[in-house]
All heavy atoms as a GROMACS GRO file, in nm:
protein
  581
    1MET      N    1  23.167  -2.118   3.281
    1MET     CA    2  23.284  -2.079   3.228
    1MET      C    3  23.334  -2.194   3.139
    1MET      O    4  23.321  -2.311   3.167
    1MET     CB    5  23.373  -2.049   3.330
    1MET     CG    6  23.502  -1.982   3.269
    1MET     SD    7  23.605  -1.910   3.391
    1MET     CE    8  23.767  -1.960   3.351
    2PRO      N    9  23.409  -2.163   3.024
    2PRO     CA   10  23.465  -2.264   2.938
    2PRO      C   11  23.566  -2.343   3.015
    2PRO      O   12  23.609  -2.310   3.123
    2PRO     CB   13  23.525  -2.180   2.820
    2PRO     CG   14  23.492  -2.039   2.849
    2PRO     CD   15  23.428  -2.023   2.976
    3GLU      N   16  23.589  -2.463   2.960
    3GLU     CA   17  23.684  -2.551   3.023
    3GLU      C   18  23.829  -2.497   3.044
    3GLU      O   19  23.890  -2.507   3.140
    3GLU     CB   20  23.698  -2.689   2.950
    3GLU     CG   21  23.561  -2.760   2.960
    3GLU     CD   22  23.578  -2.898   2.903
    3GLU    OE1   23  23.684  -2.961   2.873
    3GLU    OE2   24  23.462  -2.961   2.877
    4GLN      N   25  23.865  -2.411   2.941
    4GLN     CA   26  23.990  -2.356   2.953
    4GLN      C   27  23.962  -2.197   2.915
    4GLN      O   28  23.905  -2.164   2.817
    4GLN     CB   29  24.094  -2.405   2.856
    4GLN     CG   30  24.231  -2.328   2.861
    4GLN     CD   31  24.333  -2.399   2.778
    4GLN    OE1   32  24.301  -2.497   2.702
    4GLN    NE2   33  24.445  -2.340   2.780
    5LEU      N   34  24.016  -2.116   2.999
    5LEU     CA   35  24.003  -1.969   2.986
    5LEU      C   36  24.071  -1.908   2.858
    5LEU      O   37  24.196  -1.943   2.853
    5LEU     CB   38  24.043  -1.892   3.103
    5LEU     CG   39  24.022  -1.743   3.095
    5LEU    CD1   40  23.879  -1.712   3.080
    5LEU    CD2   41  24.078  -1.685   3.222
    6ALA      N   42  24.004  -1.865   2.763
    6ALA     CA   43  24.066  -1.819   2.636
    6ALA      C   44  24.059  -1.664   2.638
    6ALA      O   45  23.951  -1.613   2.631
    6ALA     CB   46  24.006  -1.881   2.512
    7LEU      N   47  24.165  -1.589   2.645
    7LEU     CA   48  24.162  -1.452   2.643
    7LEU      C   49  24.197  -1.402   2.512
    7LEU      O   50  24.294  -1.450   2.443
    7LEU     CB   51  24.256  -1.401   2.761
    7LEU     CG   52  24.223  -1.436   2.892
    7LEU    CD1   53  24.322  -1.391   2.997
    7LEU    CD2   54  24.076  -1.396   2.936
    8PRO      N   55  24.135  -1.296   2.471
    8PRO     CA   56  24.174  -1.231   2.328
    8PRO      C   57  24.309  -1.145   2.348
    8PRO      O   58  24.296  -1.025   2.350
    8PRO     CB   59  24.062  -1.142   2.299
    8PRO     CG   60  24.008  -1.106   2.441
    8PRO     CD   61  24.030  -1.224   2.528
    9ILE      N   62  24.409  -1.211   2.349
    9ILE     CA   63  24.542  -1.147   2.350
    9ILE      C   64  24.576  -1.094   2.214
    9ILE      O   65  24.573  -1.179   2.109
    9ILE     CB   66  24.651  -1.238   2.400
    9ILE    CG1   67  24.613  -1.291   2.535
    9ILE    CG2   68  24.785  -1.156   2.412
    9ILE    CD1   69  24.592  -1.188   2.643
   10ALA      N   70  24.616  -0.971   2.196
   10ALA     CA   71  24.646  -0.912   2.065
   10ALA      C   72  24.785  -0.979   2.007
   10ALA      O   73  24.872  -1.016   2.078
   10ALA     CB   74  24.677  -0.763   2.070
   11ALA      N   75  24.778  -0.992   1.884
   11ALA     CA   76  24.914  -1.057   1.816
   11ALA      C   77  25.017  -0.946   1.824
   11ALA      O   78  25.000  -0.838   1.805
   11ALA     CB   79  24.876  -1.086   1.673
   12VAL      N   80  25.134  -0.996   1.856
   12VAL     CA   81  25.249  -0.906   1.873
   12VAL      C   82  25.303  -0.883   1.732
   12VAL      O   83  25.347  -0.985   1.662
   12VAL     CB   84  25.362  -0.970   1.967
   12VAL    CG1   85  25.477  -0.881   1.975
   12VAL    CG2   86  25.294  -0.984   2.107
   13GLU      N   87  25.320  -0.762   1.697
   13GLU     CA   88  25.389  -0.729   1.567
   13GLU      C   89  25.526  -0.658   1.598
   13GLU      O   90  25.560  -0.639   1.705
   13GLU     CB   91  25.289  -0.644   1.485
   13GLU     CG   92  25.160  -0.713   1.445
   13GLU     CD   93  25.067  -0.628   1.364
   13GLU    OE1   94  25.128  -0.525   1.309
   13GLU    OE2   95  24.952  -0.646   1.359
   14CYS      N   96  25.587  -0.618   1.500
   14CYS     CA   97  25.722  -0.561   1.511
   14CYS      C   98  25.723  -0.434   1.581
   14CYS      O   99  25.812  -0.408   1.660
   14CYS     CB  100  25.783  -0.540   1.366
   14CYS     SG  101  25.803  -0.698   1.275
   15SER      N  102  25.631  -0.344   1.562
   15SER     CA  103  25.635  -0.216   1.618
   15SER      C  104  25.544  -0.207   1.749
   15SER      O  105  25.439  -0.274   1.751
   15SER     CB  106  25.591  -0.114   1.526
   15SER     OG  107  25.457  -0.110   1.491
   16PRO      N  108  25.588  -0.142   1.851
   16PRO     CA  109  25.506  -0.133   1.974
   16PRO      C  110  25.379  -0.060   1.955
   16PRO      O  111  25.274  -0.081   2.019
   16PRO     CB  112  25.595  -0.055   2.066
   16PRO     CG  113  25.735  -0.050   2.016
   16PRO     CD  114  25.714  -0.082   1.856
   17GLU      N  115  25.374   0.036   1.851
   17GLU     CA  116  25.258   0.104   1.831
   17GLU      C  117  25.141   0.020   1.772
   17GLU      O  118  25.018   0.048   1.792
   17GLU     CB  119  25.278   0.213   1.729
   17GLU     CG  120  25.387   0.315   1.757
   17GLU     CD  121  25.521   0.272   1.722
   17GLU    OE1  122  25.538   0.219   1.614
   17GLU    OE2  123  25.614   0.292   1.802
   18ALA      N  124  25.188  -0.095   1.708
   18ALA     CA  125  25.083  -0.184   1.652
   18ALA      C  126  25.026  -0.279   1.759
   18ALA      O  127  24.929  -0.342   1.727
   18ALA     CB  128  25.152  -0.271   1.549
   19THR      N  129  25.077  -0.293   1.872
   19THR     CA  130  25.022  -0.374   1.974
   19THR      C  131  24.904  -0.312   2.049
   19THR      O  132  24.927  -0.207   2.104
   19THR     CB  133  25.135  -0.413   2.072
   19THR    OG1  134  25.247  -0.464   2.009
   19THR    CG2  135  25.087  -0.514   2.175
   20LYS      N  136  24.794  -0.372   2.052
   20LYS     CA  137  24.676  -0.321   2.112
   20LYS      C  138  24.674  -0.366   2.258
   20LYS      O  139  24.709  -0.486   2.290
   20LYS     CB  140  24.546  -0.382   2.045
   20LYS     CG  141  24.431  -0.333   2.104
   20LYS     CD  142  24.301  -0.397   2.039
   20LYS     CE  143  24.186  -0.360   2.115
   20LYS     NZ  144  24.051  -0.433   2.056
   21GLU      N  145  24.640  -0.274   2.354
   21GLU     CA  146  24.644  -0.314   2.495
   21GLU      C  147  24.506  -0.401   2.514
   21GLU      O  148  24.402  -0.370   2.456
   21GLU     CB  149  24.629  -0.186   2.569
   21GLU     CG  150  24.757  -0.108   2.578
   21GLU     CD  151  24.862  -0.185   2.673
   21GLU    OE1  152  24.822  -0.251   2.771
   21GLU    OE2  153  24.976  -0.184   2.634
   22VAL      N  154  24.527  -0.498   2.593
   22VAL     CA  155  24.420  -0.590   2.633
   22VAL      C  156  24.386  -0.578   2.781
   22VAL      O  157  24.481  -0.593   2.861
   22VAL     CB  158  24.444  -0.738   2.591
   22VAL    CG1  159  24.341  -0.834   2.643
   22VAL    CG2  160  24.472  -0.752   2.443
   23ASP      N  161  24.275  -0.543   2.816
   23ASP     CA  162  24.231  -0.543   2.959
   23ASP      C  163  24.202  -0.683   3.008
   23ASP      O  164  24.090  -0.736   2.985
   23ASP     CB  165  24.109  -0.448   2.972
   23ASP     CG  166  24.068  -0.430   3.121
   23ASP    OD1  167  24.135  -0.490   3.206
   23ASP    OD2  168  23.976  -0.349   3.148
   24LEU      N  169  24.303  -0.739   3.074
   24LEU     CA  170  24.286  -0.880   3.129
   24LEU      C  171  24.167  -0.897   3.218
   24LEU      O  172  24.107  -0.999   3.223
   24LEU     CB  173  24.427  -0.921   3.180
   24LEU     CG  174  24.533  -0.948   3.076
   24LEU    CD1  175  24.660  -0.980   3.145
   24LEU    CD2  176  24.500  -1.042   2.976
   25VAL      N  177  24.157  -0.798   3.311
   25VAL     CA  178  24.046  -0.801   3.412
   25VAL      C  179  23.915  -0.810   3.338
   25VAL      O  180  23.836  -0.907   3.356
   25VAL     CB  181  24.047  -0.683   3.505
   25VAL    CG1  182  23.925  -0.684   3.587
   25VAL    CG2  183  24.170  -0.678   3.574
   26GLU      N  184  23.890  -0.726   3.240
   26GLU     CA  185  23.764  -0.732   3.171
   26GLU      C  186  23.756  -0.865   3.086
   26GLU      O  187  23.641  -0.916   3.078
   26GLU     CB  188  23.760  -0.608   3.069
   26GLU     CG  189  23.620  -0.582   3.019
   26GLU     CD  190  23.513  -0.554   3.135
   26GLU    OE1  191  23.555  -0.491   3.224
   26GLU    OE2  192  23.406  -0.613   3.118
   27SER      N  193  23.860  -0.909   3.029
   27SER     CA  194  23.861  -1.036   2.959
   27SER      C  195  23.825  -1.157   3.051
   27SER      O  196  23.738  -1.230   3.007
   27SER     CB  197  24.001  -1.063   2.899
   27SER     OG  198  24.020  -0.969   2.798
   28VAL      N  199  23.865  -1.164   3.167
   28VAL     CA  200  23.837  -1.269   3.258
   28VAL      C  201  23.685  -1.260   3.298
   28VAL      O  202  23.619  -1.363   3.304
   28VAL     CB  203  23.923  -1.261   3.388
   28VAL    CG1  204  23.880  -1.354   3.492
   28VAL    CG2  205  24.063  -1.301   3.349
   29ILE      N  206  23.644  -1.138   3.322
   29ILE     CA  207  23.504  -1.116   3.372
   29ILE      C  208  23.409  -1.160   3.249
   29ILE      O  209  23.307  -1.231   3.267
   29ILE     CB  210  23.478  -0.977   3.418
   29ILE    CG1  211  23.543  -0.945   3.543
   29ILE    CG2  212  23.327  -0.948   3.422
   29ILE    CD1  213  23.547  -0.805   3.595
   30GLN      N  214  23.453  -1.123   3.132
   30GLN     CA  215  23.365  -1.163   3.008
   30GLN      C  216  23.361  -1.313   2.985
   30GLN      O  217  23.271  -1.365   2.940
   30GLN     CB  218  23.405  -1.086   2.886
   30GLN     CG  219  23.385  -0.940   2.893
   30GLN     CD  220  23.230  -0.909   2.919
   30GLN    OE1  221  23.142  -0.971   2.860
   30GLN    NE2  222  23.212  -0.820   3.016
   31ALA      N  223  23.486  -1.368   3.014
   31ALA     CA  224  23.479  -1.530   2.995
   31ALA      C  225  23.396  -1.594   3.103
   31ALA      O  226  23.354  -1.711   3.093
   31ALA     CB  227  23.634  -1.564   3.018
   32CYS      N  228  23.366  -1.521   3.208
   32CYS     CA  229  23.273  -1.580   3.312
   32CYS      C  230  23.136  -1.538   3.290
   32CYS      O  231  23.061  -1.528   3.387
   32CYS     CB  232  23.324  -1.548   3.448
   32CYS     SG  233  23.479  -1.632   3.487
   33GLY      N  234  23.094  -1.484   3.173
   33GLY     CA  235  22.956  -1.445   3.144
   33GLY      C  236  22.936  -1.309   3.208
   33GLY      O  237  22.808  -1.266   3.219
   34GLY      N  238  23.027  -1.229   3.232
   34GLY     CA  239  23.008  -1.091   3.288
   34GLY      C  240  22.977  -1.085   3.439
   34GLY      O  241  22.958  -0.988   3.489
   35ASP      N  242  22.999  -1.200   3.498
   35ASP     CA  243  22.979  -1.200   3.649
   35ASP      C  244  23.113  -1.201   3.710
   35ASP      O  245  23.195  -1.284   3.725
   35ASP     CB  246  22.910  -1.341   3.696
   35ASP     CG  247  22.878  -1.352   3.836
   35ASP    OD1  248  22.903  -1.250   3.915
   35ASP    OD2  249  22.831  -1.457   3.867
   36PRO      N  250  23.134  -1.087   3.788
   36PRO     CA  251  23.268  -1.061   3.862
   36PRO      C  252  23.284  -1.161   3.972
   36PRO      O  253  23.396  -1.210   3.995
   36PRO     CB  254  23.260  -0.920   3.903
   36PRO     CG  255  23.121  -0.875   3.887
   36PRO     CD  256  23.050  -0.960   3.788
   37ARG      N  257  23.183  -1.192   4.045
   37ARG     CA  258  23.195  -1.290   4.157
   37ARG      C  259  23.242  -1.428   4.099
   37ARG      O  260  23.319  -1.499   4.162
   37ARG     CB  261  23.068  -1.301   4.237
   37ARG     CG  262  23.038  -1.180   4.319
   37ARG     CD  263  22.903  -1.185   4.386
   37ARG     NE  264  22.906  -1.278   4.495
   37ARG     CZ  265  22.943  -1.264   4.624
   37ARG    NH1  266  23.006  -1.142   4.650
   37ARG    NH2  267  22.950  -1.358   4.696
   38ALA      N  268  23.188  -1.468   3.994
   38ALA     CA  269  23.218  -1.603   3.923
   38ALA      C  270  23.371  -1.597   3.873
   38ALA      O  271  23.434  -1.688   3.886
   38ALA     CB  272  23.119  -1.624   3.801
   39ALA      N  273  23.422  -1.474   3.833
   39ALA     CA  274  23.548  -1.455   3.782
   39ALA      C  275  23.642  -1.482   3.903
   39ALA      O  276  23.736  -1.541   3.895
   39ALA     CB  277  23.571  -1.329   3.716
   40VAL      N  278  23.618  -1.412   4.013
   40VAL     CA  279  23.698  -1.421   4.138
   40VAL      C  280  23.703  -1.581   4.185
   40VAL      O  281  23.806  -1.625   4.214
   40VAL     CB  282  23.653  -1.336   4.246
   40VAL    CG1  283  23.723  -1.373   4.367
   40VAL    CG2  284  23.673  -1.192   4.215
   41ARG      N  285  23.584  -1.641   4.176
   41ARG     CA  286  23.580  -1.781   4.207
   41ARG      C  287  23.677  -1.868   4.134
   41ARG      O  288  23.743  -1.947   4.165
   41ARG     CB  289  23.431  -1.838   4.201
   41ARG     CG  290  23.356  -1.825   4.333
   41ARG     CD  291  23.228  -1.900   4.325
   41ARG     NE  292  23.126  -1.810   4.383
   41ARG     CZ  293  23.047  -1.738   4.305
   41ARG    NH1  294  23.041  -1.731   4.179
   41ARG    NH2  295  22.956  -1.657   4.371
   42GLU      N  296  23.658  -1.845   3.996
   42GLU     CA  297  23.748  -1.915   3.895
   42GLU      C  298  23.903  -1.888   3.915
   42GLU      O  299  23.980  -1.972   3.908
   42GLU     CB  300  23.703  -1.883   3.755
   42GLU     CG  301  23.567  -1.947   3.720
   42GLU     CD  302  23.567  -2.089   3.719
   42GLU    OE1  303  23.671  -2.160   3.689
   42GLU    OE2  304  23.467  -2.150   3.763
   43LEU      N  305  23.932  -1.768   3.947
   43LEU     CA  306  24.066  -1.731   3.970
   43LEU      C  307  24.121  -1.784   4.100
   43LEU      O  308  24.250  -1.833   4.102
   43LEU     CB  309  24.087  -1.580   3.969
   43LEU     CG  310  24.068  -1.506   3.829
   43LEU    CD1  311  24.070  -1.363   3.840
   43LEU    CD2  312  24.173  -1.555   3.720
   44LEU      N  313  24.038  -1.798   4.192
   44LEU     CA  314  24.081  -1.861   4.323
   44LEU      C  315  24.103  -2.006   4.298
   44LEU      O  316  24.200  -2.080   4.354
   44LEU     CB  317  23.984  -1.838   4.427
   44LEU     CG  318  23.983  -1.690   4.484
   44LEU    CD1  319  23.872  -1.658   4.592
   44LEU    CD2  320  24.120  -1.655   4.546
   45ALA      N  321  24.005  -2.070   4.225
   45ALA     CA  322  24.019  -2.215   4.188
   45ALA      C  323  24.153  -2.240   4.117
   45ALA      O  324  24.225  -2.334   4.139
   45ALA     CB  325  23.907  -2.266   4.125
   46ASP      N  326  24.182  -2.154   4.020
   46ASP     CA  327  24.297  -2.163   3.931
   46ASP      C  328  24.430  -2.151   4.025
   46ASP      O  329  24.515  -2.233   4.013
   46ASP     CB  330  24.311  -2.067   3.832
   46ASP     CG  331  24.214  -2.093   3.712
   46ASP    OD1  332  24.167  -2.210   3.711
   46ASP    OD2  333  24.193  -2.006   3.628
   47ALA      N  334  24.422  -2.056   4.114
   47ALA     CA  335  24.535  -2.044   4.209
   47ALA      C  336  24.565  -2.154   4.294
   47ALA      O  337  24.672  -2.206   4.318
   47ALA     CB  338  24.523  -1.910   4.288
   48ASP      N  339  24.448  -2.214   4.348
   48ASP     CA  340  24.460  -2.351   4.428
   48ASP      C  341  24.518  -2.450   4.349
   48ASP      O  342  24.595  -2.528   4.402
   48ASP     CB  343  24.331  -2.372   4.480
   48ASP     CG  344  24.332  -2.472   4.590
   48ASP    OD1  345  24.422  -2.480   4.688
   48ASP    OD2  346  24.251  -2.565   4.594
   49PHE      N  347  24.477  -2.469   4.230
   49PHE     CA  348  24.511  -2.581   4.139
   49PHE      C  349  24.664  -2.564   4.103
   49PHE      O  350  24.741  -2.654   4.118
   49PHE     CB  351  24.446  -2.580   4.006
   49PHE     CG  352  24.501  -2.670   3.905
   49PHE    CD1  353  24.492  -2.804   3.918
   49PHE    CD2  354  24.581  -2.610   3.801
   49PHE    CE1  355  24.548  -2.887   3.826
   49PHE    CE2  356  24.640  -2.698   3.700
   49PHE     CZ  357  24.627  -2.839   3.715
   50LEU      N  358  24.709  -2.429   4.081
   50LEU     CA  359  24.859  -2.413   4.050
   50LEU      C  360  24.942  -2.430   4.179
   50LEU      O  361  25.057  -2.472   4.171
   50LEU     CB  362  24.868  -2.272   4.000
   50LEU     CG  363  24.814  -2.247   3.858
   50LEU    CD1  364  24.822  -2.108   3.813
   50LEU    CD2  365  24.876  -2.343   3.766
   51ARG      N  366  24.890  -2.388   4.297
   51ARG     CA  367  24.969  -2.427   4.418
   51ARG      C  368  24.986  -2.578   4.435
   51ARG      O  369  25.098  -2.624   4.476
   51ARG     CB  370  24.889  -2.372   4.550
   51ARG     CG  371  24.914  -2.234   4.570
   51ARG     CD  372  24.865  -2.182   4.702
   51ARG     NE  373  24.830  -2.043   4.709
   51ARG     CZ  374  24.725  -1.982   4.681
   51ARG    NH1  375  24.618  -2.054   4.654
   51ARG    NH2  376  24.719  -1.851   4.673
   52GLY      N  377  24.886  -2.657   4.410
   52GLY     CA  378  24.894  -2.797   4.414
   52GLY      C  379  25.005  -2.855   4.311
   52GLY      O  380  25.087  -2.945   4.338
   53GLU      N  381  24.993  -2.797   4.188
   53GLU     CA  382  25.098  -2.839   4.099
   53GLU      C  383  25.238  -2.800   4.131
   53GLU      O  384  25.338  -2.879   4.114
   53GLU     CB  385  25.056  -2.776   3.957
   53GLU     CG  386  24.935  -2.821   3.898
   53GLU     CD  387  24.944  -2.959   3.844
   53GLU    OE1  388  25.029  -2.994   3.762
   53GLU    OE2  389  24.870  -3.052   3.903
   54LEU      N  390  25.248  -2.686   4.188
   54LEU     CA  391  25.381  -2.641   4.234
   54LEU      C  392  25.434  -2.729   4.356
   54LEU      O  393  25.562  -2.762   4.354
   54LEU     CB  394  25.371  -2.501   4.297
   54LEU     CG  395  25.510  -2.433   4.328
   54LEU    CD1  396  25.603  -2.436   4.216
   54LEU    CD2  397  25.478  -2.286   4.382
   55TYR      N  398  25.335  -2.774   4.436
   55TYR     CA  399  25.380  -2.864   4.548
   55TYR      C  400  25.418  -2.996   4.492
   55TYR      O  401  25.530  -3.050   4.530
   55TYR     CB  402  25.259  -2.881   4.648
   55TYR     CG  403  25.298  -2.984   4.753
   55TYR    CD1  404  25.384  -2.950   4.854
   55TYR    CD2  405  25.239  -3.113   4.736
   55TYR    CE1  406  25.409  -3.051   4.947
   55TYR    CE2  407  25.268  -3.206   4.837
   55TYR     CZ  408  25.353  -3.180   4.938
   55TYR     OH  409  25.389  -3.273   5.034
   56THR      N  410  25.358  -3.055   4.390
   56THR     CA  411  25.393  -3.174   4.335
   56THR      C  412  25.523  -3.166   4.264
   56THR      O  413  25.606  -3.252   4.277
   56THR     CB  414  25.286  -3.224   4.232
   56THR    OG1  415  25.154  -3.228   4.297
   56THR    CG2  416  25.314  -3.350   4.163
   57ALA      N  417  25.543  -3.054   4.193
   57ALA     CA  418  25.672  -3.044   4.119
   57ALA      C  419  25.783  -3.029   4.220
   57ALA      O  420  25.895  -3.081   4.203
   57ALA     CB  421  25.662  -2.921   4.025
   58SER      N  422  25.762  -2.955   4.325
   58SER     CA  423  25.877  -2.937   4.428
   58SER      C  424  25.897  -3.072   4.500
   58SER      O  425  26.020  -3.089   4.537
   58SER     CB  426  25.840  -2.832   4.534
   58SER     OG  427  25.734  -2.876   4.608
   59CYS      N  428  25.814  -3.162   4.500
   59CYS     CA  429  25.839  -3.287   4.561
   59CYS      C  430  25.914  -3.382   4.477
   59CYS      O  431  25.994  -3.464   4.514
   59CYS     CB  432  25.707  -3.368   4.598
   59CYS     SG  433  25.615  -3.297   4.735
   60LEU      N  434  25.892  -3.364   4.340
   60LEU     CA  435  25.956  -3.441   4.232
   60LEU      C  436  26.087  -3.385   4.193
   60LEU      O  437  26.175  -3.465   4.144
   60LEU     CB  438  25.867  -3.465   4.119
   60LEU     CG  439  25.736  -3.537   4.153
   60LEU    CD1  440  25.644  -3.532   4.031
   60LEU    CD2  441  25.756  -3.681   4.194
   61LEU      N  442  26.119  -3.273   4.209
   61LEU     CA  443  26.239  -3.197   4.157
   61LEU      C  444  26.337  -3.192   4.261
   61LEU      O  445  26.332  -3.151   4.375
   61LEU     CB  446  26.209  -3.043   4.123
   61LEU     CG  447  26.321  -2.967   4.059
   61LEU    CD1  448  26.350  -3.010   3.923
   61LEU    CD2  449  26.269  -2.821   4.060
   62SER      N  450  26.449  -3.261   4.229
   62SER     CA  451  26.564  -3.265   4.324
   62SER      C  452  26.630  -3.125   4.348
   62SER      O  453  26.629  -3.039   4.252
   62SER     CB  454  26.677  -3.371   4.285
   62SER     OG  455  26.754  -3.320   4.184
   63ARG      N  456  26.694  -3.094   4.456
   63ARG     CA  457  26.758  -2.963   4.484
   63ARG      C  458  26.867  -2.944   4.377
   63ARG      O  459  26.901  -2.839   4.340
   63ARG     CB  460  26.794  -2.949   4.610
   63ARG     CG  461  26.686  -2.934   4.711
   63ARG     CD  462  26.733  -2.886   4.841
   63ARG     NE  463  26.797  -2.765   4.840
   63ARG     CZ  464  26.756  -2.656   4.896
   63ARG    NH1  465  26.643  -2.649   4.964
   63ARG    NH2  466  26.830  -2.542   4.891
   64GLY      N  467  26.934  -3.062   4.336
   64GLY     CA  468  27.046  -3.057   4.235
   64GLY      C  469  27.007  -3.007   4.104
   64GLY      O  470  27.069  -2.928   4.046
   65ILE      N  471  26.881  -3.060   4.060
   65ILE     CA  472  26.829  -3.018   3.935
   65ILE      C  473  26.787  -2.877   3.934
   65ILE      O  474  26.804  -2.797   3.841
   65ILE     CB  475  26.715  -3.114   3.891
   65ILE    CG1  476  26.774  -3.246   3.849
   65ILE    CG2  477  26.645  -3.054   3.767
   65ILE    CD1  478  26.668  -3.349   3.804
   66GLY      N  479  26.731  -2.839   4.041
   66GLY     CA  480  26.681  -2.704   4.057
   66GLY      C  481  26.784  -2.596   4.099
   66GLY      O  482  26.755  -2.475   4.123
   67ARG      N  483  26.910  -2.647   4.113
   67ARG     CA  484  27.028  -2.564   4.154
   67ARG      C  485  26.998  -2.480   4.269
   67ARG      O  486  27.019  -2.362   4.279
   67ARG     CB  487  27.070  -2.483   4.034
   67ARG     CG  488  27.117  -2.557   3.925
   67ARG     CD  489  27.182  -2.474   3.807
   67ARG     NE  490  27.210  -2.562   3.706
   67ARG     CZ  491  27.321  -2.620   3.669
   67ARG    NH1  492  27.421  -2.610   3.749
   67ARG    NH2  493  27.331  -2.685   3.553
   68GLY      N  494  26.926  -2.549   4.376
   68GLY     CA  495  26.900  -2.470   4.502
   68GLY      C  496  26.776  -2.404   4.502
   68GLY      O  497  26.729  -2.340   4.608
   69TRP      N  498  26.702  -2.406   4.389
   69TRP     CA  499  26.574  -2.334   4.386
   69TRP      C  500  26.464  -2.390   4.473
   69TRP      O  501  26.456  -2.524   4.460
   69TRP     CB  502  26.522  -2.325   4.244
   69TRP     CG  503  26.392  -2.264   4.226
   69TRP    CD1  504  26.345  -2.131   4.225
   69TRP    CD2  505  26.262  -2.328   4.215
   69TRP    NE1  506  26.222  -2.106   4.218
   69TRP    CE2  507  26.155  -2.232   4.215
   69TRP    CE3  508  26.234  -2.462   4.210
   69TRP    CZ2  509  26.023  -2.270   4.196
   69TRP    CZ3  510  26.091  -2.492   4.199
   69TRP    CH2  511  25.998  -2.398   4.197
   70LYS      N  512  26.400  -2.323   4.551
   70LYS     CA  513  26.291  -2.373   4.634
   70LYS      C  514  26.161  -2.285   4.598
   70LYS      O  515  26.169  -2.161   4.589
   70LYS     CB  516  26.323  -2.357   4.789
   70LYS     CG  517  26.429  -2.447   4.822
   70LYS     CD  518  26.467  -2.423   4.976
   70LYS     CE  519  26.350  -2.447   5.056
   70LYS     NZ  520  26.390  -2.430   5.198
   71PRO      N  521  26.055  -2.360   4.574
   71PRO     CA  522  25.927  -2.275   4.546
   71PRO      C  523  25.883  -2.199   4.659
   71PRO      O  524  25.900  -2.224   4.769
   71PRO     CB  525  25.834  -2.390   4.504
   71PRO     CG  526  25.876  -2.507   4.577
   71PRO     CD  527  26.019  -2.491   4.597
   72ARG      N  528  25.802  -2.082   4.618
   72ARG     CA  529  25.720  -2.011   4.708
   72ARG      C  530  25.589  -2.028   4.676
   72ARG      O  531  25.545  -2.025   4.558
   72ARG     CB  532  25.778  -1.863   4.700
   72ARG     CG  533  25.906  -1.837   4.752
   72ARG     CD  534  25.936  -1.685   4.743
   72ARG     NE  535  25.911  -1.652   4.607
   72ARG     CZ  536  25.926  -1.515   4.576
   72ARG    NH1  537  25.970  -1.424   4.657
   72ARG    NH2  538  25.917  -1.494   4.442
   73TYR      N  539  25.501  -2.055   4.784
   73TYR     CA  540  25.363  -2.086   4.752
   73TYR      C  541  25.267  -1.964   4.757
   73TYR      O  542  25.151  -1.967   4.714
   73TYR     CB  543  25.309  -2.192   4.851
   73TYR     CG  544  25.390  -2.321   4.827
   73TYR    CD1  545  25.499  -2.355   4.905
   73TYR    CD2  546  25.352  -2.406   4.726
   73TYR    CE1  547  25.569  -2.475   4.886
   73TYR    CE2  548  25.413  -2.518   4.695
   73TYR     CZ  549  25.525  -2.559   4.776
   73TYR     OH  550  25.595  -2.672   4.751
   74GLU      N  551  25.316  -1.841   4.801
   74GLU     CA  552  25.250  -1.727   4.810
   74GLU      C  553  25.335  -1.614   4.757
   74GLU      O  554  25.453  -1.616   4.770
   74GLU     CB  555  25.203  -1.700   4.946
   74GLU     CG  556  25.121  -1.799   5.019
   74GLU     CD  557  24.988  -1.811   4.950
   74GLU    OE1  558  24.925  -1.711   4.898
   74GLU    OE2  559  24.925  -1.920   4.956
   75ARG      N  560  25.267  -1.511   4.706
   75ARG     CA  561  25.351  -1.395   4.656
   75ARG      C  562  25.403  -1.317   4.776
   75ARG      O  563  25.332  -1.317   4.880
   75ARG     CB  564  25.247  -1.292   4.574
   75ARG     CG  565  25.218  -1.336   4.433
   75ARG     CD  566  25.158  -1.232   4.365
   75ARG     NE  567  25.028  -1.187   4.426
   75ARG     CZ  568  24.980  -1.079   4.379
   75ARG    NH1  569  25.019  -1.015   4.271
   75ARG    NH2  570  24.876  -1.019   4.447
   76VAL      N  571  25.521  -1.264   4.761
   76VAL     CA  572  25.578  -1.188   4.870
   76VAL      C  573  25.594  -1.042   4.818
   76VAL      O  574  25.647  -1.020   4.699
   76VAL     CB  575  25.716  -1.235   4.903
   76VAL    CG1  576  25.782  -1.148   5.018
   76VAL    CG2  577  25.708  -1.382   4.954
   77GLY      N  578  25.546  -0.944   4.886
   77GLY     CA  579  25.562  -0.808   4.860
   77GLY      C  580  25.460  -0.756   4.774
   77GLY      O  581  25.436  -0.697   4.680
   0.00000   0.00000   0.00000
């Protein structure tokens, strides 16, 4: 897989009819050479990396700056 996942997102124009729908699932699989298992592995690695970044940011961000915001490390619901 490339160093950074580049997805072919359609350019947004003025009218909603001009916007082409992009299948993100298919785009991720194609970015991984068409291997769905590799795509899942990459997405899990990205999620793990982002959890680490969120943890680091939450350690450095004071509650005053965040106005009481506390991060959640997992999706709820």
